[in-house]
N, C-alpha and C positions, 0 to 999 in steps of 0.2 A: 428836407435833406435826407431823412430816413427813407422816404419813398424813393428818392433817386438812387440811393445805395441799394435798396432791394431790387430795383429795376436792373441795375448793373450786375449784382451778385447772383440773383436767383437763376438767370439763364445759364451762368457758368456752373452752378451747382447741379442743375439738371443735366447738363452735358456730361459732367464728370461722373455723376451717379449712373447715368445710362451706360457710359463706357465701362464702368466697373461691373455692371450687371451682365454685359455681354462677354466679357473676357473669359469667365469660367465656361460658358457655353462653347465658345470657340475652341478652348483647350480640350473640352470633352470630345468634340468632333475630331480634332487632330489626333487624340489618343485612340479613338475608335478606328480611324482610318489607318493609323500605324499598326494597331493590333490586327486589323483585317489584312494588311499587306504582309505582316509577319506570317500569318496563317497561310496565305496564298504562296508566298515565296519562302519556303522552308529549305532553300538551298544553302549549303555551307561549303566552304573551301578550306582544306588543310594544306599548308605548304610544309612539306617534309624536307629535312636535310638528313640524308643517310650517310653515316660515316663509320669507319672502323679504325682500329689502331694499327700502326702508328699514324699520327696526324701531322702532316707536313704544314708548312706555313701557308701554302696555297689552299689546302683543305680548310684551315682555320679562317682564312680570308673569305672563302665561299660561304661558310656558315655565318660569319659576321655580316657580310653584305646582304645575304638573303634575309636574315633576321631584321636588319636595319630597314631594308626595303619594305618589308611587311609592316613593321611597327610604325614607321614614319608615314606610310601612305594609306594605311587601312585602320587607323586608330578607331574610327567610328564603327567599322565592321567588326573589329576585335571586341569592342565594348558590347555590341549586340550579338556576339558569338556567331557571326557570319563567316569570319576568317580567323584562322589560328596558325601559329608556327610551331613545329615540333622538330627538335633535333633528336634523331634516333640512332643509338649505338647498335650497329649490326653484329658486334661481337657478343652482345648479350643474347644468350640462348633463346629468350622469349621473343626476340625480334627477328630471328632467323627467317621466319616465313616471309618477311618483306622482300628478301632477295629473290625468292621465287615469284611472289605476287607481282613484282614490278620488273622482273628480269634484270636485276641489278648486277653489274660486274665491277663497279667502282663507286666512289663517293658520288652521290647524286642528289639533285633537287627534283622532287616530284610535286606537282600540283594536283591534288585529288579533289574532284568535284563530287559533292554528295547531296542526296535528296532524301529526306526522312531518315537520315542517319546511315544510309547505304550508298556506297560508292557507285556513281553512274558512269564516270569516266575519269581518266587521269592522263597526265602528260609528263614525260621525262624531259626536263629542261636541259638538254645536252649541250646547248651553246654556252653554258656557264664556264666551261673550261677555256674557251677562246676569249672570254670577256673579263677574266680575272684581273687583267692589267688596266682595265678602264672601269672604275667604280661607277661612274654615271651610266654608262651603257649597260653594265651588269644589272644595276638596280632598275633601269628602265625596262629591261627585258623581263625581270621578275614582275614588275608592276603590270606590264602589258598582259602577261599570261594570267595573273591573278584576276585582273579586270575582265578578261575574256571569259574566264571560268565563272565569274559572278554574273555574266550576262551583260556586261557593260562595255 
C-alpha cells in the first residue's frame, strides 16, 4: 500500500518542484527583457492642456475629456512614466514661453513626443474644438494621437 502511494505521489511532487524551480528563472528573463526594452525605447509622451482665464464650460470639458482619455487608456504607460498629462495655466508668468514654443493663440491640447527627455516633435490637436459635443469621438481622437506618438 505504501509503495503504491509513493508511486502515485512521487511523480506529482517531482513535477511540482520542477515547476517551482523554473518560475524564478522565467521571471528573471522577463525582467531582463523589460529592462532592455526600457533602455532601447526611452520615448515618452506628454499630453498638455493649455488654458488661461477665464475658463468657459467648453474649456473645462476639453480638459476633462483629455485627462480622462489619457488616464483611462494609458494607465500602464502612465505607471511606467511613458505617458503623462499636464494642465498648464498660461496666465502663470513661468508658463508664458509655451505660447511661443507651440504658437498658441487659444486653449489647446498638444501631444509632445520626447526622447531622452528632449522634445523631438509635437502636434497641436486642433480638432478638439469641433469634437467637444461628442465625447467618444473626442477621446478617440486623443487616443489615436497619443498611440501614434508612442509609435503604435
